N, C-alpha and C positions, 0 to 999 in steps of 0.2 A: 501399284506400290502395296506391299504387304503391310497389314496391320500387325501390331505386336501388343499383346495385351498381357501384362505381367501381374500375377497375384501371389501373396504369401501364403504358403499352406503348411500346415503342421505345426508342431511345438518347436521344431528347428528353423521355422520362418524361412523355408526355402522358396526362393524366386522361382515359381512355376511359370514360364511364358508359353502363351499360345500364339502361333504363327497362322495368322488368317489370311487366306487369299481367296476372295469371293466367298463361296460356301464352304470351301475346305479349311480344314485346321489340323495343325500338328501340335502335339504337347511336348515341350521341353521340360525335362526333370520333374515329373509328376510325383513328388514326394509323398504326399498324403492327402487326405480329403478327396477321394476319387468321386464320391457322390456329388460333391460340390462342383466339380469340374464337370461332370456330366450335365447337371441342372444348368450349368452356365452355357455349354454348347447346345443343349436343347432349346434353351430360351432365345438364342440368336439363329436357330434352324441350321446350325453348321453340321458338315459332315466329317468327321475324325478320320485321318488318312494314315496316322502313324505316331508313335511316340519315339521322340529323340533324347538320348541320354548323353550328357556331357561326361559323366562317369557313373559307376556302378553302386556307389555306397548307398546304404539303406535309406537315408534320408532323402534321396532323390529319386527312388524307385518304388516307394511304398504304396503308391496308389494303382500301380500297373494291374495287380490282379483284379481290382475293382472294375477298370476300365476295359480289360479284356473279357470280362464276364458280360459287360454290356455290348462291347464290340468285339465279337470272338475272332475276327480276322485282322484285328490291329496289330500291324508289325511293330517290333521294338528294335531300334537301331542302337547298336553299341559297339565300341572299338572291340576287336577280338582279345586284345591283351587285358581287358577288364573282365572277361567271362569268369576268370578264377576268383575275382571280387564278387561278382553277381551271385555265384552258386556256393559261396562260403557260408557255412552254418552260422558262423559269428556275425556275419552281415545281415542283420535281421532286426526287426522292430515289431514282434508279435502285438495284435494278430494280423498286421497288415503286410506280412512279408509275402512278396510277390511270387507266383508260380508262372515263370514267363515262358511262353510257348515259342519255341524256335526264333530266338533272338537273330536278328539280321546283321551281318558284318558292315558296319558304316561305311567301310571302304568301297562296298559293293552296291552303294545306294545311288544307282545312275539317275534315278528318276528325281532325286533331290538337287535339281539344277539351280534352284534359287538361294542356295547357300554353299559357302566353301567350309569344308570341314579342315579345322587346323589342328593337327595332333600335337597334344601338349601334356605329355607325361610329367610326372612329379608329384602330384597329389595322389595319383593312381597310376599304375602302369600303362592304362589305356585311356587316359584323360584327354578330351578333345574341347575345342571351343568351336562355336559355330559364327561364322562372319557373313552378314548379309550386306554385301558391298552397296546395293542400291539404296538400302536404308541407314548406310553408315552406322552399323550397329553390330556390337559383338556380344554374343552369348558366352561369358568366360567361365561358367561352372564354378568350381572351386580352385581353378588356377590363379585368378586375379580378383582381388576384392578392392574397394576403395580404400586406398593407403595401406594395403597389405595384401598377402598372398596366401595360398592354401597350405595347410600343414604337410609336412614331408615326413612326419615321424611315424605314420600309420604303416602298416605292412605293405609293402610294395612302393612306398613312397621314396623319393630321391631328390636331395637339394640339388644335385648336378644337373639332373634332367630337368628340375622346375626352371633353373636358371636359364638353360638353353631354351625352354619353352617360352620364357618371359621375353627372350630376345626377339623370337618371332612376333609376339604381340607388339612389341615396341616399334617394329617396324610398320605397323598399320598407320593410316593417317591419324593426325593428332585430333581431328574433329569426330573419331569414331566414338559413338556413345557405347558404354560398357553396361550390361546387366549381369552382375555377378550371381553367383549361386545363392549367396545371402547377402542382406545387408543393402546400403545405399547404392544407387547408380553413380556412374562416374564417367570419365571420358579418357582415352589413351593419353591426350596431351596433358590432362591434369595429372594423371599417375607418373608420367614422364618427369614432370617438374616437382612432385612432392614424395612419390613412393619410393623409399630408400632401395628397394629391390630392383627397381627399373633404372 
């Protein structure tokens, strides 16, 4: 069973999750504090295998440059529709703006057989959620929050796309735990009973 450790990073308090399987670890949305993340994996003797992005907004990608300096071959998985967001000059938080090397299309990540990638545009054109069925866990990025949803008024956002994405998430089992991109953890069942958007 995969271990999931989540810590809040940066001044936007991004929920950065570490997916730990034995000695291997994947970073999900390493927004800031790259050195802290490196020290954490070192202290546990873990070997980083990749970075998974739920979307490419600056507050979710800010530590990538630091991580890739330490681990030069570390791949970054992102939906191709978010490359325009990732590389846009306004999508930055100096001095930690990442210089991402050869991002990998998340659709082509055949080796990530431990999770399901659910395409959830709305907050950004290429937003995704990561569903770990065996752990009954959803990493929802900025698509679904506790009692709320991600904003759709940023460039590339779409409320109609967001509503279609939320319908996909509502179809998951009610006992699915949800770790959003920011804020409190929740569950699909709780959101279906309380969140007006679901």
